Structures are given as C-alpha cells and as structure tokens.
KEBA-800192 format. One line per field, with one value per residue (C-alpha): residue number from 1; x, y negated, z. Coordinates in steps of 0.05 Angstrom, whole numbers. Example, Ala and Ser with C-alpha at 12.3 -4.5 7.8 and 13.67 -1.06 7.14 Angstrom:
REM KEBA-800192
num = c(1,2) $
x = c(246,273) $
y = c(90,21) $
z = c(156,143) $
This chain:
REM KEBA-800192
num = c(1,2,3,4,5,6,7,8,9,10,11,12,13,14,15,16,17,18,19,20,21,22,23,24,25,26,27,28,29,30,31,32,33,34,35,36,37,38,39,40,41,42,43,44,45,46,47,48,49,50,51,52,53,54,55,56,57,58,59,60,61,62,63,64,65,66,67,68,69,70,71,72,73,74,75,76,77,78,79,80,81,82,83,84,85,86,87,88,89,90,91,92,93,94,95,96,97,98,99,100,101,102,103,104,105,106,107,108,109,110,111,112,113,114,115,116,117,118,119,120,121,122,123,124,125,126,127,128,129,130,131,132,133,134,135,136,137,138,139,140,141,142,143,144,145,146,147,148,149,150,151,152,153,154,155,156,157,158,159,160,161,162,163,164,165,166,167,168,169,170,171,172,173,174,175,176,177,178,179,180,181,182,183,184,185,186,187,188,189,190,191,192,193,194,195,196,197,198,199,200,201,202,203,204,205,206,207,208,209,210,211,212,213,214,215,216,217,218,219,220,221,222,223,224,225,226,227,228,229,230,231,232,233,234,235,236,237,238,239,240,241,242,243,244,245,246,247,248,249,250,251,252,253,254,255,256,257,258,259,260,261,262,263,264,265,266,267,268,269,270,271,272,273,274,275,276,277,278,279,280,281,282,283,284,285,286,287,288,289,290,291,292,293,294,295,296,297,298,299,300,301,302,303,304,305,306,307,308,309,310,311,312,313,314,315,316,317,318,319,320,321,322,323,324,325,326,327,328,329,330,331,332,333,334,335,336,337,338,339,340,341,342,343,344,345,346,347,348,349,350,351,352,353,354,355,356,357,358,359,360,361,362,363,364,365,366,367,368,369,370,371,372,373,374,375,376,377,378,379,380,381,382,383,384,385,386,387,388,389,390,391,392,393,394,395,396,397,398,399,400,401,402,403,404,405,406,407,408,409,410,411,412,413,414,415,416,417,418,419,420,421,422,423,424,425,426,427,428,429,430,431,432,433,434,435,436,437,438,439,440,441,442,443,444,445,446,447,448,449,450,451,452,453,454,455,456,457) $
x = c(0,25,42,18,-54,-92,-125,-197,-220,-250,-297,-288,-332,-278,-210,-152,-79,-31,32,96,54,61,31,-39,-88,-84,-138,-174,-141,-73,-85,-114,-52,-6,-43,-40,35,44,4,37,106,97,64,78,58,23,-9,-76,-116,-191,-260,-290,-351,-392,-358,-379,-352,-367,-384,-314,-283,-257,-272,-293,-296,-280,-236,-258,-244,-278,-258,-243,-256,-217,-240,-205,-204,-176,-166,-190,-121,-109,-181,-175,-117,-157,-153,-222,-286,-288,-350,-373,-354,-291,-226,-170,-101,-95,-29,-27,-11,-43,-68,-124,-184,-189,-257,-287,-233,-220,-159,-161,-117,-106,-102,-53,-60,-116,-108,-150,-126,-110,-147,-201,-220,-216,-263,-310,-312,-325,-382,-415,-411,-435,-495,-514,-509,-545,-601,-608,-617,-552,-535,-604,-601,-665,-627,-573,-576,-557,-493,-497,-481,-433,-415,-391,-352,-322,-301,-245,-232,-163,-91,-60,4,12,-7,-83,-97,-49,-82,-152,-133,-95,-154,-204,-160,-155,-230,-265,-230,-272,-268,-240,-239,-192,-204,-138,-145,-105,-126,-92,-75,-98,-151,-160,-233,-252,-218,-251,-320,-309,-289,-351,-396,-358,-369,-443,-448,-422,-477,-500,-487,-429,-359,-337,-389,-415,-392,-442,-405,-357,-301,-274,-209,-148,-97,-91,-66,-80,-144,-111,-89,-160,-194,-210,-259,-296,-305,-377,-366,-342,-398,-452,-423,-422,-492,-519,-483,-530,-481,-476,-413,-366,-324,-257,-219,-163,-159,-213,-212,-214,-282,-299,-363,-354,-364,-431,-454,-434,-480,-430,-367,-308,-256,-199,-190,-175,-239,-276,-252,-276,-345,-349,-345,-356,-302,-304,-283,-340,-388,-364,-371,-441,-461,-432,-468,-534,-524,-512,-573,-614,-590,-605,-674,-688,-662,-701,-764,-751,-738,-800,-842,-815,-830,-900,-910,-885,-932,-990,-971,-971,-1041,-1070,-1105,-1076,-1101,-1132,-1166,-1195,-1217,-1236,-1306,-1319,-1297,-1342,-1401,-1386,-1385,-1451,-1483,-1458,-1488,-1554,-1555,-1549,-1605,-1648,-1638,-1659,-1721,-1738,-1732,-1776,-1829,-1828,-1836,-1896,-1929,-1917,-1948,-2006,-2022,-1998,-2069,-2091,-2045,-2078,-2107,-2179,-2174,-2142,-2197,-2251,-2219,-2212,-2287,-2306,-2263,-2294,-2364,-2347,-2318,-2380,-2425,-2384,-2387,-2463,-2468,-2425,-2467,-2530,-2502,-2472,-2505,-2501,-2552,-2605,-2588,-2626,-2689,-2681,-2640,-2579,-2516,-2485,-2409,-2364,-2316,-2259,-2254,-2301,-2343,-2418,-2457,-2517,-2542,-2555,-2505,-2451,-2469,-2464,-2398,-2370,-2390,-2368,-2407,-2413,-2482,-2479,-2539,-2553,-2524,-2468,-2440,-2458,-2415,-2452,-2439,-2480,-2505,-2547,-2607,-2663,-2635,-2639,-2585,-2593,-2551,-2530,-2509,-2447,-2423,-2445,-2398,-2421,-2408) $
y = c(0,-70,-106,-172,-151,-131,-65,-72,-7,-45,-102,-171,-231,-284,-279,-282,-300,-242,-238,-258,-285,-359,-357,-383,-349,-370,-413,-392,-448,-426,-355,-378,-422,-364,-321,-376,-383,-309,-300,-358,-338,-265,-273,-344,-352,-294,-276,-241,-209,-204,-221,-289,-288,-344,-400,-469,-539,-587,-661,-677,-641,-582,-512,-454,-382,-310,-260,-188,-119,-53,-47,-116,-190,-252,-323,-377,-452,-499,-571,-626,-642,-570,-561,-621,-587,-524,-505,-472,-473,-413,-370,-312,-244,-267,-233,-281,-284,-334,-362,-396,-394,-344,-377,-373,-417,-419,-452,-386,-336,-320,-313,-343,-363,-436,-432,-476,-444,-402,-363,-314,-243,-230,-241,-192,-237,-297,-265,-245,-317,-340,-292,-311,-385,-373,-333,-386,-445,-406,-393,-468,-475,-513,-468,-465,-468,-510,-566,-570,-635,-644,-684,-751,-745,-804,-829,-901,-889,-824,-815,-765,-737,-705,-715,-778,-740,-676,-647,-645,-719,-727,-670,-699,-769,-744,-701,-757,-804,-753,-738,-803,-858,-874,-918,-875,-886,-842,-831,-802,-746,-689,-624,-576,-572,-606,-661,-646,-624,-687,-732,-696,-700,-774,-788,-755,-793,-857,-854,-841,-901,-951,-999,-995,-1069,-1080,-1105,-1032,-996,-930,-872,-836,-770,-741,-690,-655,-623,-585,-539,-465,-432,-378,-372,-406,-464,-473,-462,-536,-531,-476,-519,-534,-609,-609,-564,-607,-671,-643,-615,-682,-726,-773,-769,-705,-667,-622,-576,-558,-523,-474,-431,-393,-334,-378,-391,-434,-454,-523,-491,-463,-530,-572,-584,-551,-509,-519,-462,-512,-588,-596,-560,-608,-667,-631,-619,-691,-727,-709,-718,-788,-765,-715,-770,-815,-758,-742,-815,-820,-756,-782,-848,-811,-768,-829,-863,-801,-795,-868,-862,-798,-832,-891,-846,-804,-867,-892,-825,-826,-897,-878,-819,-864,-914,-860,-837,-907,-937,-997,-1067,-1073,-1006,-1029,-1098,-1081,-1055,-1114,-1163,-1129,-1132,-1206,-1219,-1181,-1220,-1286,-1268,-1247,-1311,-1355,-1319,-1320,-1395,-1407,-1364,-1399,-1467,-1445,-1418,-1481,-1523,-1482,-1489,-1564,-1568,-1526,-1568,-1635,-1657,-1656,-1714,-1762,-1828,-1811,-1745,-1779,-1833,-1780,-1742,-1806,-1822,-1753,-1759,-1827,-1799,-1742,-1793,-1836,-1776,-1756,-1827,-1829,-1762,-1787,-1850,-1807,-1764,-1823,-1821,-1897,-1903,-1881,-1941,-1985,-1947,-1962,-1903,-1909,-1866,-1849,-1838,-1817,-1875,-1830,-1789,-1823,-1760,-1765,-1746,-1702,-1680,-1712,-1663,-1687,-1759,-1746,-1710,-1768,-1822,-1881,-1887,-1931,-1944,-1958,-2002,-2030,-2097,-2078,-2033,-2036,-2005,-1966,-1921,-1866,-1879,-1836,-1866,-1828,-1763,-1785,-1808,-1872,-1913,-1982,-2026,-2067,-2125,-2113,-2113,-2142,-2105) $
z = c(0,-18,47,17,21,85,98,75,105,162,146,177,176,177,144,193,180,181,222,186,126,112,40,33,-15,-90,-121,-184,-223,-199,-222,-288,-298,-284,-334,-386,-378,-379,-444,-479,-457,-475,-543,-568,-642,-675,-742,-739,-795,-785,-810,-794,-748,-717,-758,-733,-746,-689,-699,-671,-731,-691,-718,-673,-697,-679,-713,-710,-737,-726,-652,-624,-626,-606,-603,-643,-646,-699,-681,-727,-757,-778,-800,-846,-883,-899,-972,-971,-931,-884,-884,-841,-867,-904,-885,-867,-837,-781,-756,-688,-614,-567,-503,-452,-438,-363,-365,-388,-369,-442,-483,-553,-611,-628,-704,-741,-810,-840,-905,-943,-936,-1010,-1075,-1054,-996,-1042,-1092,-1036,-1012,-1083,-1094,-1028,-1045,-1116,-1093,-1041,-1090,-1144,-1095,-1088,-1163,-1176,-1236,-1268,-1344,-1346,-1311,-1365,-1405,-1478,-1490,-1525,-1599,-1602,-1531,-1529,-1464,-1438,-1366,-1351,-1282,-1281,-1261,-1293,-1307,-1346,-1412,-1400,-1405,-1464,-1502,-1490,-1511,-1572,-1595,-1584,-1624,-1681,-1683,-1665,-1625,-1564,-1503,-1447,-1371,-1331,-1257,-1231,-1180,-1152,-1184,-1136,-1063,-1000,-1010,-1085,-1078,-1041,-1093,-1151,-1119,-1103,-1175,-1203,-1155,-1169,-1243,-1231,-1185,-1237,-1261,-1333,-1346,-1299,-1316,-1322,-1364,-1337,-1382,-1426,-1415,-1363,-1373,-1310,-1333,-1309,-1342,-1329,-1266,-1216,-1178,-1119,-1163,-1190,-1123,-1111,-1170,-1131,-1070,-1051,-1049,-1122,-1145,-1113,-1140,-1211,-1206,-1179,-1230,-1267,-1326,-1369,-1350,-1390,-1346,-1376,-1321,-1338,-1400,-1436,-1387,-1325,-1295,-1234,-1200,-1229,-1298,-1276,-1247,-1307,-1366,-1413,-1404,-1450,-1455,-1453,-1442,-1516,-1533,-1486,-1528,-1591,-1558,-1534,-1601,-1674,-1727,-1754,-1823,-1823,-1802,-1857,-1907,-1881,-1886,-1957,-1976,-1948,-1983,-2049,-2038,-2022,-2085,-2126,-2096,-2111,-2182,-2192,-2166,-2213,-2273,-2258,-2253,-2320,-2352,-2324,-2349,-2418,-2419,-2400,-2453,-2505,-2488,-2478,-2540,-2576,-2562,-2631,-2621,-2555,-2579,-2651,-2636,-2590,-2643,-2693,-2646,-2634,-2709,-2718,-2661,-2689,-2757,-2726,-2684,-2745,-2780,-2717,-2709,-2781,-2772,-2707,-2739,-2797,-2749,-2708,-2771,-2793,-2724,-2727,-2796,-2773,-2711,-2735,-2759,-2687,-2673,-2723,-2694,-2710,-2674,-2614,-2613,-2615,-2557,-2517,-2527,-2505,-2442,-2426,-2433,-2386,-2336,-2339,-2327,-2267,-2239,-2245,-2210,-2153,-2147,-2142,-2086,-2047,-1978,-1972,-2027,-1977,-1934,-1985,-1966,-1891,-1869,-1823,-1827,-1761,-1759,-1702,-1689,-1669,-1733,-1783,-1793,-1803,-1740,-1757,-1688,-1620,-1589,-1636,-1619,-1543,-1555,-1597,-1547,-1591,-1656,-1718,-1748,-1822,-1845,-1913,-1895,-1846,-1793,-1720,-1664,-1612,-1553,-1522,-1451,-1404,-1367,-1334,-1358,-1431,-1477,-1515,-1562,-1536,-1595,-1590,-1633,-1706,-1763,-1829,-1893) $
C-alpha cells in the first residue's frame, strides 16, 4: 500500500492529517494542470488520420470538430487564424489528416488536438468531398439546365476573371483580337492557393455590381479562366463560395478552367463550359471576317432579290402591254359613235326646226289682230257677267231694303245668331247709310244691343 494515502478500510466523517505528512491534498485544477503538462510533454505535435464528425464553425471564426475511426474519437479545435488558411471547406464524413498539438481541456476533463493544419487524406477523400458538395449544391438547383442563359451574340464588353500573369490571359486576348476585337476588362485574382476562392467570388460579384451606365461599363459577358493543373491546383474553383457567385451572377458566365478533361463545379454553375481558355474566347465572339462575309453575302442576296423583283415586274409589265389593245383600237369605236351621233344631231336639229316652222305656220293665224280683238271682247263679256253676278249676291244690297248686317268687331265675320253675338261682345251694325258700333249687354236676364257712336259710310 502507498504510504501517501490513508487506509480507507475504516470510514471517517472528517479527514484528519496524518503523522509525518506535511503535504496538503491537491486541487482539481492542480491535477488537471499536471495532466495537461504530462500529455503535452509526452506527445507534443502529432499527425492524426480520421474522419471528420460534428464539424462546426463558431461566430468567432474558430472551428470545432471531432476525428474518428472505427474504434475511437478525439475532439479537435482549430483557431481562427489557422481556419482562415484552410484550402477547402471541411465536411462531415470526409477523411483528413490533421497536424497539431495534443493537449487537454481541463474545463471538461477531455484531451483534444489543437489543429494547425488540415489536409484531405489523399485524392479519394478529395473526390468524396467534391461529390458531397456537388450533390448538395445540385439539390439546391444551382446546376439546373433550365437556368442557363444564352450568350450575347456580339458582346460590347467582356469581363475576364483570371490571373493577370501567365499564358491564359495572353491566349484569351490574342484570340479575341484575331477573331473580333472587343473591349476587355480584366479583374486580376489568384487562381490557386490560399484566398484564391474568395478573390474569384469577389471578382464575379464585383463585375455584376457595376452599373449599366457608370464610368466603367458593366460587361455583357464574363469569362472565368485558369490553365490546367492537378485537382488540388484547381480546387478553388470547386469551393462553394465560387460556385454560388457564378450561379448568382446577373451576367452570363463562361467557365474555362483547366484543360478539356478537367471539370470543376464552377463549370456546372456557369451558363457555358469551355474546354480551354482559348476556346472560351472563340465561344465569346464570332469571327469578324465571317461577319463581314455574311453581311456582304446578305447584301448581295438582297440586291439580287431586288433586281429579280424589278426584272420580274418589268417582264409582267411587258406581258400586260402586249395583251393590252392599242389606243386607236380602244378609242376608234368611241370616235365612230361620236361621229354618228354628231351626224344624227345635225339631221335631228334640221327636222326639229322644220317641225317648229310648220307648227308656227299652222297656228300663226290665231295671232292676227282681228282674232285677238274677238278674244278680248269675249273675255270682257265674261268679266261683266261675273261682276253682275257678284253684285247680285252682295249682302249689302239688302241694306237698301231696310236690313242690317251684323259683324263681329274682333274678326269682321258676319254674325248670324244671338249666341254668336253674345260671344262676340263688340259688334258693328252695317246700315244703308253707315256703320254703328254696338256692344251686347245683359239686363233682366236678356241680352240687348246698346249702340255706341255711329260711323257714317
């Protein structure tokens, strides 16, 4: 039995100091500190291979995860500085190799590894990570063919996201100059290594944020390009931040990353994939010489069509002229009819004059003075007879025999009844020697005529 520890076979309520023992009991913190120093001194830096589990990135930027295999699990932490230098985005289920310092976390009585560097455990792990990310982004619809936009036929401005040094930018500019010189804006970025994905995504978003009518015109087309390389070299174009920026770009994007056999997630998110950067330039613009030839061909065809239309119209006009009758043929019958009508008119006028002369000769005797005098006497006799008849029927003739003619003063009509006289009110009495005004008055229930001032005829 270790003499440092008492015999616990007998139970005590209160701990008592032991004889010849001046050391006080250790605190939990002291023991945890001793364990921490022991683990760190014994193991120091280690390299662990395992599968990521429980990956989490805190708002502080620190990364927390666990590494596991079939039989064990160890916690891990990666501080913000180291996490910012990661060349990929860790995901659960991906096998990695972690390099760091083994230590303990006294707050939870756990041992853990503080990771300085995290790498994928071979190309198999890299491909597994790629497939997981591809499946997740495809499930969000970022690669849908229905979202692909057609490229502009002849872009006025082309934006290029690539490294400003190297053969890629020279090849693209050279091919654009050969095919159809265009206005080019280059956004220089790193295309490999730490921070490359963030720069590429920022460049794509930056081009899309340019105003249409600003001092720097927004491109009509973007080319995201890089030369060939290994899957590790091209990995920044598989990063989620780049894929999302390309998929959300308001400008159509051509992805030209690597050689023809290289494929990245950026290719799936872009509107069109080019097998090489040079091919991207060929897809971006047509050949100016071909355009000029096409325009010249269309102009020639237009001219030929116009000439053919003109010739066909002239042929049709000539055909119509041949079948149309001559002017003399059209006007001849009308002229003949006019001549016939003129001849008949002359004869008709002569006959009309002769007929009128005969009628005048036949009725001319009625216009002699004796005949006129006789007709005048007959008319006068008829007039005298009519005058005598009127004199006989004149009602005023009866006034000579003592009769009176009563007339309504308002309208001058003869009053024939007492009712008409009462209705008229004011009367005129026509006597043989004059006219007397009268009015109808009522006295004793009877109407009588009261004469007024007489009027002499």
